[in-house]
Structure formats: C-alpha cells, structure tokens
C-alpha positions in Angstrom: 0.0 0.0 0.0 1.2 3.5 -0.9 1.4 6.4 1.6 -1.0 9.2 0.8 0.5 12.2 -1.1 0.9 15.1 1.5 2.1 17.8 -0.8 0.0 21.0 -1.3 -2.5 22.9 0.9 -5.7 21.9 2.4 -8.9 23.8 1.7 -8.9 25.2 5.3 -5.3 26.6 4.8 -6.3 28.3 1.6 -9.4 29.8 3.1 -7.4 31.2 6.1 -4.8 32.6 3.8 -7.5 34.3 1.7 -9.1 35.8 4.8 -5.8 37.2 6.0 -5.1 38.6 2.5 -8.6 40.2 2.4 -8.2 41.9 5.7 -4.8 43.3 4.7 -6.1 44.6 1.4 -9.1 46.3 3.1 -6.7 48.0 5.5 -4.6 49.3 2.7 -7.5 50.7 0.8 -8.7 52.5 3.9 -5.3 54.0 4.6 -4.8 55.1 1.0 -8.0 57.2 1.2 -6.7 58.9 4.4 -3.3 59.5 2.8 -5.0 61.1 -0.2 -7.0 63.5 2.0 -3.8 64.4 4.0 -1.9 65.2 0.8 -4.7 67.5 -0.4 -4.8 69.3 3.0 -1.0 69.6 2.9 -1.1 71.0 -0.6 -3.5 73.9 0.1 -1.6 74.7 3.3 1.7 74.8 1.4 0.1 77.1 -1.2 -1.3 79.4 1.5 2.0 79.6 3.3 3.9 80.3 0.2 1.5 83.1 -0.8 1.9 84.6 2.7 5.7 84.4 2.5 5.7 86.0 -0.9 3.6 89.0 0.4 5.9 89.3 3.4 9.0 89.5 1.1 7.3 92.0 -1.2 6.6 94.2 1.8 10.2 93.8 3.1 11.6 94.9 -0.3 9.2 97.9 -0.4 10.4 99.0 3.1 13.9 99.7 1.7 14.9 103.1 0.4 15.0 103.1 -3.4 15.5 105.7 -6.2 15.3 108.7 -3.8 12.2 107.4 -1.9 12.7 107.3 1.9 12.6 104.0 3.7 9.1 102.7 4.5 7.6 105.4 2.2 7.4 103.7 -1.2 4.1 103.2 -3.0 2.7 99.9 -2.1 4.2 99.8 1.4 0.9 100.2 3.3 -1.9 98.1 4.6 -4.1 96.4 2.0 -7.2 98.3 1.1 -9.1 95.1 0.3 -8.0 91.4 0.5 -6.4 89.8 -2.5 -7.4 86.3 -3.6 -4.8 84.1 -5.2 -5.5 80.4 -6.0 -8.5 80.3 -3.6 -6.3 81.8 -0.8 -7.3 85.2 0.6 -4.5 87.5 1.8 -4.6 90.8 3.6 -1.9 92.7 5.4 -1.4 95.6 7.8 1.6 97.8 8.3 1.7 99.5 11.7 4.2 101.6 13.6 6.3 104.7 13.1 9.8 105.9 13.5 12.6 103.4 12.6 10.5 100.2 12.5 7.2 98.9 11.2 5.3 95.8 12.1 4.0 93.7 9.2 1.1 91.3 9.7 0.0 89.2 6.7 -3.2 87.3 7.3 -4.0 84.3 5.2 -7.3 82.5 4.9 -7.5 79.2 2.9 -10.4 76.8 2.2 -10.6 73.4 3.9 -13.3 70.8 4.2 -16.1 72.3 6.3 -15.0 75.9 6.1 -11.9 78.0 6.2 -8.7 78.3 8.3 -6.7 81.4 9.0 -3.2 82.1 10.1 -1.1 85.3 10.5 2.6 85.9 9.7 4.2 88.7 11.6 7.5 90.5 11.2 9.2 93.7 12.1 11.2 95.6 9.5 13.6 98.5 10.1 13.2 101.8 8.2 16.7 103.0 7.8 
C-alpha cells in the first residue's frame, strides 16, 4: 500500500490565507484614502504659506529706500485696502508703527473641508 500524497495545501489553509489577505487589502484601501486626503490638505496649506511668505517678502523689499524714496515710504508699502485672492487663498496685510520700525502682519485664509482656516505671519522691519 502506498502512503497518501501530502504535498499541497488543504482547503482550510487556503481559506485562512484568503481571509488574512482580504483583511490586509481592506486596511490598505482605507489607509490610502486617508493619505490622499492628507496630501490634499498639505497641498493647500503649502500654497497658503507660500503666498503669505511672498507677500511678506514684497513688503520687506518695499520697506527699503529706493531711487530717492525714503525707507518705508514707497508706494505699495501700506496696509491692504481690500483682501487679494490668489489660487483660492485670501490674503490681507497691515503695516503699523512709526519711527525706525514697522510691524508687518500678513493674514492668510484658505479653504478646507467644512469651512476655512486662517493664520497670520508677523515680522518687524527696520526703516533706515
């Protein structure tokens, strides 16, 4: 009499392996959706921060004396009359102070799911 062939997998082993594989794939699909949402949030926040930094740099450059204009007296170096919108991001800024320094405050509002978020960048520039 021959010994039974013991190579291969039993039906139970195959079913357990398929169950484990199914749970793993389900977890990956759920986490990929979360990662996609996080990337979208990070993208708009990066855009908003970059717009705020660009405005701050423009104001810093305008605070310097140029072509006979005194420091902190050039056209454009003042508080915004109305907010600007760039790529769905709203920016406004204020310039306060007198004498040898000014305080710059750039306020950024950006869209997010369920509403908007706002942050403010602040800096002090010298008027020499």
